[in-house]
C-alpha positions as CSV (number, residue, x, y, z in Angstrom):
1,M,44.5,-2.6,-9.9
2,S,43.0,-3.5,-13.2
3,T,39.6,-3.4,-14.9
4,Q,37.7,-4.6,-18.0
5,A,36.2,-1.3,-18.9
6,L,37.2,2.3,-18.2
7,I,35.2,5.5,-18.3
8,I,37.5,8.5,-18.1
9,I,36.9,12.3,-18.0
10,A,39.7,13.9,-20.0
11,L,40.5,17.0,-22.0
12,R,44.0,15.8,-22.9
13,A,45.5,12.5,-24.0
14,K,48.1,12.1,-21.3
15,P,45.7,11.2,-18.4
16,I,44.2,8.6,-20.7
17,E,47.6,7.0,-21.3
18,N,48.3,7.0,-17.6
19,A,45.0,5.3,-16.8
20,V,45.5,2.7,-19.6
21,D,49.0,2.0,-18.3
22,H,47.8,1.3,-14.8
23,L,44.4,-0.3,-15.3
24,Q,45.0,-2.1,-18.6
25,P,41.3,-2.1,-19.7
26,K,39.9,-3.7,-22.8
27,D,37.4,-1.0,-23.5
28,V,37.8,2.7,-22.9
29,A,35.1,5.4,-23.1
30,V,36.5,8.9,-23.2
31,V,34.2,11.6,-22.1
32,T,35.5,14.9,-23.4
33,S,34.5,18.3,-24.8
34,Q,33.8,19.1,-28.4
35,E,36.8,21.4,-28.5
36,S,39.2,18.7,-27.2
37,M,37.9,15.8,-29.3
38,D,40.5,15.9,-32.2
39,E,43.5,16.3,-29.8
40,V,42.3,13.4,-27.6
41,I,41.6,11.1,-30.5
42,D,45.0,11.8,-32.0
43,G,46.8,11.3,-28.7
44,C,45.1,8.0,-28.1
45,S,45.9,6.6,-31.6
46,K,49.1,4.9,-30.4
47,L,47.3,3.2,-27.6
48,R,45.2,1.2,-30.0
49,D,48.3,-0.9,-30.7
50,R,47.8,-2.5,-27.3
51,G,44.5,-3.9,-28.4
52,V,42.5,-1.3,-26.5
53,K,39.1,-0.3,-28.0
54,F,38.2,3.3,-27.7
55,K,34.8,5.1,-27.8
56,Y,34.5,8.8,-27.6
57,Q,31.6,10.6,-26.0
58,P,31.5,14.3,-26.7
59,L,29.8,16.7,-24.3
60,D,27.4,19.5,-25.4
61,E,28.2,21.5,-22.3
62,A,31.4,20.9,-20.3
63,M,30.4,23.2,-17.4
64,K,27.2,21.5,-16.3
65,I,27.1,18.8,-13.6
66,S,23.8,17.4,-15.0
67,E,25.4,17.0,-18.5
68,A,28.2,14.8,-17.0
69,F,25.7,12.8,-15.0
70,R,23.6,12.2,-18.1
71,V,26.5,11.2,-20.3
72,F,27.9,8.9,-17.6
73,D,24.6,7.0,-17.5
74,R,24.6,6.7,-21.3
75,V,28.1,5.2,-21.4
76,L,27.3,2.9,-18.5
77,S,24.2,1.6,-20.2
78,R,26.3,0.9,-23.3
79,Y,28.8,-1.1,-21.3
80,Q,26.0,-3.0,-19.6
81,R,24.5,-4.0,-22.9
82,M,28.0,-5.3,-23.8
83,G,27.7,-7.6,-20.8
84,Y,29.8,-5.7,-18.3
85,D,28.8,-5.7,-14.6
86,H,29.3,-2.6,-12.5
87,R,32.2,-4.4,-10.8
88,D,34.0,-4.6,-14.2
89,I,33.9,-0.9,-14.7
90,V,36.0,2.0,-13.3
91,L,35.6,5.7,-13.6
92,D,38.7,7.9,-13.7
93,A,37.4,11.3,-12.7
94,T,40.8,13.0,-12.7
95,G,40.5,15.3,-15.8
96,G,38.0,17.7,-17.2
97,T,36.4,20.6,-15.6
98,T,35.2,20.6,-12.0
99,P,31.5,20.2,-13.0
100,L,32.4,17.3,-15.2
101,R,34.3,15.5,-12.4
102,V,31.5,16.2,-9.9
103,G,28.7,15.0,-12.1
104,A,30.4,11.9,-13.2
105,A,31.5,11.0,-9.7
106,L,28.0,11.5,-8.3
107,A,26.6,9.2,-11.1
108,A,29.3,6.6,-10.4
109,M,28.5,6.6,-6.6
110,M,24.8,6.1,-7.2
111,R,25.5,3.3,-9.7
112,N,28.1,1.7,-7.4
113,V,30.9,2.0,-9.9
114,R,34.4,2.2,-8.6
115,I,36.2,5.6,-8.9
116,V,39.9,6.3,-9.1
117,H,41.9,9.5,-9.5
118,Q,45.5,10.2,-10.6
119,R,48.1,12.0,-8.6
120,V,51.9,12.5,-8.7
121,K,53.5,10.3,-6.1
122,Q,54.3,12.2,-2.9
123,D,57.9,13.1,-2.1
124,R,59.5,10.8,0.6
125,F,62.1,11.6,3.2
126,V,64.7,8.9,2.8
127,G,68.3,8.8,4.2
128,G,68.2,12.3,5.6
129,G,66.9,13.9,2.4
130,W,63.8,14.2,0.2
131,D,63.4,11.6,-2.6
132,K,61.6,13.6,-5.2
133,Y,59.3,12.3,-7.9
134,S,58.9,13.8,-11.3
135,P,55.6,14.8,-12.8
136,E,55.7,11.5,-14.8
137,D,55.5,9.4,-11.7
138,I,51.8,8.9,-11.5
139,E,49.8,6.7,-9.1
140,L,46.1,5.8,-9.3
141,L,44.3,5.9,-6.0
142,S,40.9,4.3,-5.3
143,M,38.3,6.5,-3.9
144,G,35.8,5.2,-1.4
145,N,32.1,5.6,-2.0
146,P,30.5,7.6,0.8
147,L,27.1,6.3,-0.1
148,E,28.4,2.8,0.6
149,D,30.1,3.8,3.7
150,T,26.9,5.3,5.1
151,G,24.7,2.5,4.0
152,L,22.6,4.8,1.8
153,L,23.8,3.0,-1.4
154,R,21.8,0.0,-0.3
155,E,18.6,2.0,0.3
156,G,17.6,1.5,-3.4
157,Q,18.0,-2.3,-2.9
158,A,15.9,-2.2,0.3
159,V,13.1,-0.2,-1.4
160,E,13.0,-2.6,-4.3
161,L,12.8,-5.6,-2.1
162,F,10.1,-4.1,0.1
163,N,8.0,-3.0,-2.9
164,R,8.5,-6.5,-4.4
165,R,7.1,-7.8,-1.0
166,D,10.2,-9.7,-0.2
167,Y,9.9,-8.5,3.4
168,P,12.4,-10.7,5.1
169,A,15.2,-9.8,2.7
170,A,14.2,-6.1,2.9
171,A,14.4,-6.2,6.7
172,L,17.9,-7.6,6.5
173,V,19.1,-5.0,4.1
174,I,17.6,-2.2,6.2
175,E,19.2,-3.6,9.3
176,D,22.5,-3.4,7.5
177,I,21.8,0.2,6.7
178,L,21.1,0.9,10.3
179,Q,24.6,-0.2,11.3
180,K,26.0,2.6,9.1
181,V,23.7,5.6,9.1
182,V,24.6,8.6,11.1
183,G,22.2,10.8,13.0
184,V,19.3,10.1,15.4
185,A,16.6,11.0,12.8
186,R,17.8,8.5,10.3
187,C,18.2,5.8,12.9
188,H,14.5,6.4,13.8
189,Y,13.5,6.3,10.2
190,Y,15.3,3.1,9.2
191,T,14.3,1.4,12.4
192,G,10.8,2.2,11.5
193,L,11.2,0.8,8.0
194,M,12.8,-2.4,9.4
195,L,9.9,-2.9,11.8
196,L,7.4,-2.2,9.1
197,A,9.0,-4.9,6.8
198,E,9.0,-7.4,9.7
199,G,5.4,-6.5,10.5
200,Y,4.2,-7.0,6.9
201,G,6.2,-10.2,6.6
202,A,4.3,-11.6,9.7
203,W,1.0,-10.3,8.3
204,D,1.6,-12.2,5.0
205,M,2.1,-15.4,7.1
206,A,-1.2,-14.7,9.0
207,E,0.8,-14.1,12.2
208,Y,-1.5,-11.2,13.1
209,T,-0.3,-10.8,16.7
210,T,3.3,-10.3,15.7
211,A,2.2,-8.1,12.8
212,V,0.3,-5.8,15.2
213,K,3.3,-5.5,17.6
214,R,5.8,-4.7,14.8
215,L,3.5,-2.2,13.1
216,S,2.9,-0.4,16.5
217,A,6.6,-0.2,17.0
218,A,7.2,1.0,13.5
219,R,4.6,3.8,13.9
220,K,6.3,5.0,17.1
221,E,9.7,5.2,15.3
222,L,8.2,7.0,12.3
223,S,6.2,9.5,14.5
224,V,9.2,11.4,15.9
225,D,9.7,15.0,14.9
226,F,11.8,14.8,11.7
227,Q,13.5,18.1,10.8
228,D,14.5,16.8,7.4
229,T,11.6,17.5,5.0
230,A,12.2,14.4,2.9
231,L,12.2,12.2,5.9
232,A,9.2,13.9,7.5
233,D,7.1,13.6,4.3
234,R,7.8,9.9,3.8
235,A,7.4,9.1,7.5
236,A,4.1,10.9,7.6
237,A,2.7,9.0,4.6
238,L,3.9,5.7,6.1
239,T,2.4,6.5,9.5
240,K,-1.0,7.2,7.9
241,R,-0.9,3.9,6.1
242,I,0.1,2.1,9.4
243,V,-2.9,3.7,11.2
244,D,-5.2,2.3,8.5
245,N,-3.5,-1.1,8.7
246,Q,-3.8,-1.2,12.5
247,S,-7.5,-0.5,12.3
248,F,-8.0,-3.2,9.8
249,L,-5.9,-5.8,11.7
250,G,-7.9,-5.0,14.9
251,K,-11.1,-5.9,13.1
252,L,-9.5,-9.0,11.6
253,M,-8.4,-10.3,14.9
254,Q,-11.7,-9.6,16.7
255,E,-13.3,-12.6,14.8
256,G,-10.6,-15.0,16.0
257,R,-8.4,-17.2,13.8
258,D,-11.0,-19.8,12.9
259,N,-14.0,-17.5,12.3
260,L,-14.8,-16.2,8.8
261,S,-15.3,-12.4,8.4
262,L,-15.5,-9.9,5.6
263,E,-12.1,-8.6,6.6
264,K,-10.6,-12.0,6.0
265,V,-12.1,-12.1,2.5
266,V,-10.6,-8.7,1.7
267,D,-7.3,-9.6,3.2
268,M,-7.1,-12.7,1.0
269,V,-7.8,-10.6,-2.1
270,E,-5.1,-8.0,-1.2
271,N,-2.7,-10.8,-0.4
272,A,-3.3,-12.3,-3.9
273,R,-2.9,-8.8,-5.4
274,R,0.6,-8.5,-3.9
275,R,1.5,-11.8,-5.4
276,I,0.2,-11.0,-8.9
277,V,1.0,-7.3,-9.2
278,D,4.1,-6.8,-7.1
279,Q,5.8,-10.2,-7.4
280,G,4.6,-11.7,-10.7
281,R,3.8,-15.0,-8.9
282,Y,0.7,-15.7,-10.9
283,D,0.0,-19.3,-9.9
284,D,0.3,-18.4,-6.2
285,G,-1.9,-15.3,-6.6
286,V,-4.6,-17.2,-8.5
287,A,-4.7,-20.0,-5.9
288,R,-5.4,-17.3,-3.3
289,L,-8.1,-15.7,-5.5
290,Y,-9.8,-19.0,-5.8
291,R,-9.9,-19.3,-2.1
292,A,-11.2,-15.7,-1.9
293,V,-14.1,-16.5,-4.1
294,E,-14.9,-19.5,-1.9
295,M,-14.6,-17.4,1.3
296,W,-16.8,-14.7,-0.2
297,H,-19.8,-17.0,-0.8
298,Q,-19.2,-18.8,2.5
299,W,-19.3,-15.5,4.3
300,R,-22.4,-14.3,2.5
301,L,-24.3,-17.6,3.3
302,L,-23.3,-17.4,6.9
303,S,-23.8,-13.7,7.5
304,L,-27.0,-13.2,5.5
305,Y,-28.7,-16.6,5.9
306,S,-27.0,-18.2,8.9
307,I,-26.0,-21.2,6.7
308,S,-22.7,-22.9,7.1
309,T,-21.2,-24.7,4.1
310,K,-20.1,-27.5,6.5
311,Q,-23.0,-29.7,7.5
312,V,-25.6,-27.5,5.9
313,E,-28.9,-27.1,7.8
314,W,-31.2,-27.4,4.9
315,D,-34.3,-26.7,7.1
316,K,-33.2,-23.1,7.1
317,V,-33.6,-23.0,3.3
318,N,-37.2,-22.7,1.9
319,K,-38.6,-25.6,-0.1
320,D,-38.6,-23.7,-3.5
321,V,-34.9,-22.9,-3.2
322,R,-34.1,-26.5,-2.2
323,E,-35.9,-27.8,-5.3
324,R,-34.3,-25.4,-7.7
325,F,-30.9,-26.3,-6.1
326,L,-31.5,-30.0,-6.7
327,E,-32.6,-29.4,-10.2
328,S,-29.5,-27.4,-11.0
329,V,-27.0,-29.9,-9.5
330,Q,-29.0,-32.8,-10.9
331,T,-28.9,-34.9,-7.7
332,R,-31.7,-36.4,-5.6
333,E,-30.1,-35.8,-2.2
334,L,-29.1,-32.5,-0.7
335,P,-25.4,-32.5,0.1
336,E,-24.0,-32.2,3.6
337,D,-21.2,-29.9,2.6
338,L,-20.9,-27.3,-0.2
339,G,-17.8,-26.8,-2.3
340,L,-17.2,-23.6,-4.2
341,K,-19.5,-24.3,-7.2
342,R,-22.5,-25.4,-5.0
343,A,-22.0,-22.7,-2.4
344,R,-22.0,-20.1,-5.2
345,L,-25.2,-21.6,-6.6
346,L,-27.0,-21.5,-3.3
347,D,-25.9,-18.0,-2.7
348,H,-27.3,-16.9,-6.0
349,L,-30.6,-18.8,-5.5
350,L,-31.1,-17.3,-2.1
351,S,-30.3,-13.7,-3.2
352,G,-32.4,-14.0,-6.3
353,K,-29.5,-12.8,-8.5
354,D,-29.0,-13.9,-12.1
355,R,-25.8,-15.8,-12.7
356,E,-24.7,-13.7,-15.7
357,D,-21.0,-14.1,-14.9
358,D,-21.1,-17.9,-14.8
359,A,-19.2,-18.2,-18.1
360,V,-16.5,-15.8,-16.9
361,I,-15.9,-17.4,-13.5
362,Q,-16.0,-20.9,-14.9
363,K,-13.3,-20.0,-17.4
364,L,-11.1,-18.5,-14.6
365,I,-11.7,-21.5,-12.4
366,S,-10.8,-23.9,-15.2
367,A,-7.5,-22.0,-15.7
368,R,-6.9,-22.3,-11.9
369,N,-7.7,-26.1,-12.0
370,N,-5.1,-26.6,-14.8
371,S,-2.5,-24.7,-12.7
372,I,0.5,-26.6,-11.3
373,L,-0.6,-25.5,-7.8
374,A,-4.0,-27.2,-8.4
375,H,-4.6,-30.2,-10.6
376,G,-2.5,-29.5,-13.7
377,M,1.1,-29.0,-14.8
378,G,1.1,-25.7,-16.6
379,P,1.8,-22.2,-15.3
380,I,-0.8,-19.5,-15.2
381,G,0.0,-16.4,-17.4
382,Q,-0.1,-12.8,-16.4
383,R,-3.3,-12.0,-18.4
384,T,-5.3,-14.8,-16.8
385,A,-4.1,-13.8,-13.3
386,E,-5.0,-10.1,-13.9
387,N,-8.4,-11.0,-15.3
388,F,-9.1,-13.2,-12.2
389,L,-8.1,-10.3,-10.0
390,G,-10.3,-7.9,-11.9
391,Y,-13.2,-10.3,-11.4
392,L,-12.7,-10.4,-7.7
393,D,-12.6,-6.6,-7.6
394,T,-16.1,-6.6,-9.1
395,L,-17.3,-9.5,-6.9
396,V,-16.1,-8.4,-3.5
397,V,-17.6,-5.0,-3.2
398,V,-16.7,-3.3,0.1
399,P,-16.3,0.2,1.4
400,E,-13.0,1.8,0.2
401,P,-11.7,2.4,3.8
402,L,-12.0,-1.3,4.5
403,R,-10.0,-2.2,1.3
404,A,-7.5,0.5,2.0
405,G,-6.8,-0.9,5.5
406,A,-5.7,-4.2,3.9
407,K,-3.2,-2.6,1.5
408,H,0.5,-2.5,2.3
409,A,2.6,0.6,1.9
410,H,5.0,1.3,-0.9
411,L,8.4,2.8,-0.1
412,L,10.0,5.7,-1.9
413,G,13.7,6.3,-2.0
414,L,15.2,9.4,-0.5
């Protein structure tokens, strides 16, 4: 066994020498008490001849688990800034007080850092007698990580993927956790999370029937009687969100796949919000926002004035509005179809609203047109995407329960 970097809890120099002999690290961080600092530094001086670099981290309080946890994280961060991955680092938790060992070990488990401990080799029965080892015969044993063995170490990864809206990947990680967790309650909880991730993934792809089925199954798994308070609280919050989602999806599906509805406009805005806010995919999000603006005006013309933007029935529009429309677009003939700009114009003329935000929307549309997902070659920046999203929030004004139903849940780690 060897390592690039070592973190060791020690109040004496001898365990440090043993660890260096076995692991041959390049960098060693010694976590020790203020009282033991001079002795430890003096004892390690001869080890520098081997090219090992030492750093010493004194503890303010050697009898607090939280102090060891905090100091471990500080040393780990220093190693990470030096370019070390968690796989390059080992914690030797042999020495120090019991609170120090416990605190450091807990921190290492949660950060997925390997842990070893030293022990004198066990006596062996050989040739009819015991072959005894001296106290100098030390071996380093690797300790398994119970968080990894139970799958809980990956929960943080699953939560991050889910909240980043990478639903397929989150579902796969949660499925792996399911193979390892113990207990009926946790099996129900993680099954619910997996089904929720699958449901949201289907929803994002407009596969509404699949989404409804998965969300219904997730709600059932998360509605069991959890005795664990943490599980119960999180499951209850997720169940409430799923109920809102189911209501929204039910309305969304009533209109059919090809029919425009207010729910579909709201769904497109929230879909774009996930791309921009949760994923940082600004071009993708803005492309969806552009479509949401178009859908909003199409829906208003259809629902308020019974006018479709495809093969417009101009006889439904009074003469004054038709004349003002032609004057604005500077054409002689009324168009059969309406794109975004003209649909927006007609909506404003029919509603009698001033177009005070024209300069704002034109600037945003221009940025979208120059996007690599439209007609240009450049990427859209965060500020432009967030401004566009803010504009949609003022344009598409709907009751809060309707908007809430389109929002996906966020996960919290246990």
